[in-house]
C-alpha positions in Angstrom: 19.8 -42.1 -57.7 21.9 -45.5 -56.9 25.3 -44.9 -55.6 27.7 -47.7 -55.5 30.9 -46.9 -53.9 34.1 -48.6 -55.5 37.5 -49.2 -54.2 39.7 -46.2 -54.7 41.4 -46.4 -57.8 44.3 -43.7 -57.9 44.0 -42.9 -61.8 40.4 -44.0 -62.9 39.9 -44.0 -66.5 36.6 -45.6 -66.9 33.2 -44.6 -65.3 32.7 -47.5 -63.5 36.0 -46.8 -61.6 35.0 -43.5 -60.4 34.0 -43.3 -56.6 30.4 -42.2 -55.8 31.5 -38.9 -54.1 32.9 -37.6 -57.4 29.8 -38.6 -59.4 27.9 -36.6 -56.9 29.3 -33.4 -58.2 29.0 -34.3 -61.8 25.0 -35.1 -61.1 24.6 -31.5 -59.5 26.3 -29.8 -62.3 24.0 -31.6 -64.8 20.8 -30.8 -62.6 21.9 -27.3 -62.4 22.8 -27.1 -66.1 19.3 -28.4 -67.0 17.7 -25.8 -64.5 19.8 -22.9 -66.3 18.8 -24.1 -69.6 15.0 -24.3 -68.9 15.2 -20.6 -67.1 17.0 -19.4 -70.6 14.2 -21.1 -72.6 11.4 -19.8 -70.4 12.2 -16.6 -69.2 10.7 -13.4 -70.8 12.9 -10.5 -69.5 11.5 -7.1 -70.2 12.7 -5.8 -73.6 14.5 -3.0 -71.9 16.8 -5.8 -70.7 18.2 -6.4 -74.2 19.8 -3.0 -74.3 22.0 -3.7 -71.5 25.2 -5.0 -72.9 26.7 -7.3 -70.2 27.7 -10.7 -71.0 30.2 -12.0 -68.3 31.1 -15.5 -68.5 28.6 -15.9 -71.5 29.4 -18.8 -74.0 29.9 -17.8 -77.7 31.1 -14.2 -76.4 34.9 -12.9 -76.5 36.7 -10.2 -75.3 37.2 -8.8 -78.6 33.8 -7.7 -78.7 34.1 -5.7 -75.5 37.5 -4.4 -77.0 35.8 -3.1 -80.2 33.0 -1.7 -78.4 35.7 0.5 -76.3 37.5 1.2 -79.3 34.7 2.6 -81.1 33.7 4.9 -78.1 37.4 6.1 -77.8 37.4 6.8 -81.5 34.1 8.7 -81.2 35.5 10.6 -78.1 38.5 11.8 -80.1 36.2 12.9 -82.9 33.8 14.6 -80.6 36.6 16.2 -78.3 35.3 19.5 -76.7 32.0 18.7 -77.8 30.6 15.8 -76.0 32.1 14.0 -73.0 32.2 10.0 -72.9 32.6 8.1 -70.0 33.4 4.5 -69.8 33.0 2.7 -66.5 35.0 -0.6 -65.7 33.9 -2.8 -63.1 36.2 -5.2 -61.1 34.4 -8.5 -60.3 37.0 -9.7 -57.8 34.1 -9.8 -54.9 31.3 -9.5 -57.1 29.6 -12.9 -56.3 30.1 -11.8 -52.5 27.3 -9.1 -53.1 25.2 -11.3 -55.6 22.7 -12.0 -52.9 20.1 -14.7 -53.1 17.2 -12.0 -52.4 18.5 -10.0 -55.3 18.8 -13.0 -57.5 15.2 -13.9 -56.7 14.0 -10.4 -57.4 15.9 -10.4 -60.8 14.4 -13.7 -61.7 10.8 -12.8 -60.9 11.3 -9.5 -62.9 13.1 -11.6 -65.8 9.9 -13.8 -65.8 11.5 -17.0 -64.8 8.9 -19.4 -64.2 8.5 -19.8 -60.3 9.0 -23.3 -60.2 12.5 -23.0 -62.1 13.5 -20.0 -59.9 12.6 -21.9 -56.7 14.6 -24.9 -57.8 17.5 -22.8 -58.6 17.3 -20.9 -55.1 16.7 -24.3 -53.2 20.3 -25.3 -54.4 21.9 -22.3 -52.8 20.1 -22.2 -49.4 21.2 -23.7 -46.2 24.6 -24.5 -47.4 27.3 -25.4 -44.9 30.8 -25.8 -44.9 33.2 -27.6 -42.5 36.6 -26.2 -42.5 39.8 -28.4 -41.8 43.0 -26.8 -41.1 45.4 -29.7 -40.3 45.3 -30.1 -36.6 43.5 -26.9 -35.5 39.9 -27.0 -34.0 37.4 -25.5 -36.2 33.7 -25.0 -35.9 31.5 -27.3 -37.8 28.8 -26.7 -40.4 29.4 -22.9 -41.0 26.3 -21.2 -42.6 27.6 -20.5 -46.2 24.7 -19.2 -48.2 24.8 -15.3 -48.4 25.3 -15.0 -52.1 25.4 -16.8 -55.2 28.2 -19.8 -55.2 31.6 -18.8 -56.5 32.4 -21.4 -59.4 28.9 -22.7 -59.5 27.0 -23.7 -62.9 24.4 -21.1 -61.8 26.6 -18.2 -61.0 27.3 -16.6 -64.5 23.6 -16.7 -65.5 22.6 -15.1 -62.1 25.2 -12.6 -62.5 24.2 -11.5 -65.7 20.5 -11.6 -64.9 21.2 -9.4 -61.7 23.3 -6.9 -64.0 20.3 -6.7 -66.5 18.0 -6.1 -63.7 20.1 -3.4 -62.2 21.2 -1.7 -65.3 18.1 -1.6 -67.4 16.3 1.3 -65.4 19.7 3.3 -65.7 19.9 2.6 -69.6 16.2 4.0 -69.7 17.2 7.1 -67.9 20.2 7.8 -69.8 18.2 7.5 -73.1 15.8 10.1 -71.5 18.6 12.3 -70.7 20.1 11.8 -74.4 23.2 10.1 -73.3 24.7 7.3 -75.3 25.4 6.3 -78.8 23.8 3.6 -80.9 25.8 0.7 -81.9 24.7 -1.4 -84.9 24.6 -4.7 -83.1 23.3 -3.6 -79.7 
């Protein structure tokens, strides 16, 4: 990659006016997007993972799908009142990525049969990250380690999150089926 640093133009409108530092971020997003695309194309997750209905941040998925599923469950709960208990669990993802660790992502990726080279490249982009805080004139430590989990706002984070959720919930789903819990929805 050849970077040419240009003068700072306050409102660039053409690609040739953008400074190199802005293009680095675009290049990184493109690279990570290609890795995610390759992971999706070549991964071979266990069939049981398809039964897990989690699609946080997924393209072509909407809130209405979740709402219709919950509406169906609540309608059934009303019909079956006194005969069967229905539980709906809601998870708050406020701190979700804070606990989506790289080792857990690696285990989920391995179990999901992401080819090792693609998985290694995805993990490499999240390792050894540091940040340099700047708070006006206050002295701050430089190069603080910043790689305990998936990056918030990263191109790979939604894919990683869904992969981890399928990895965690698939065994739970199988246990619920054996125990006779759940209802079958046509599309899932």
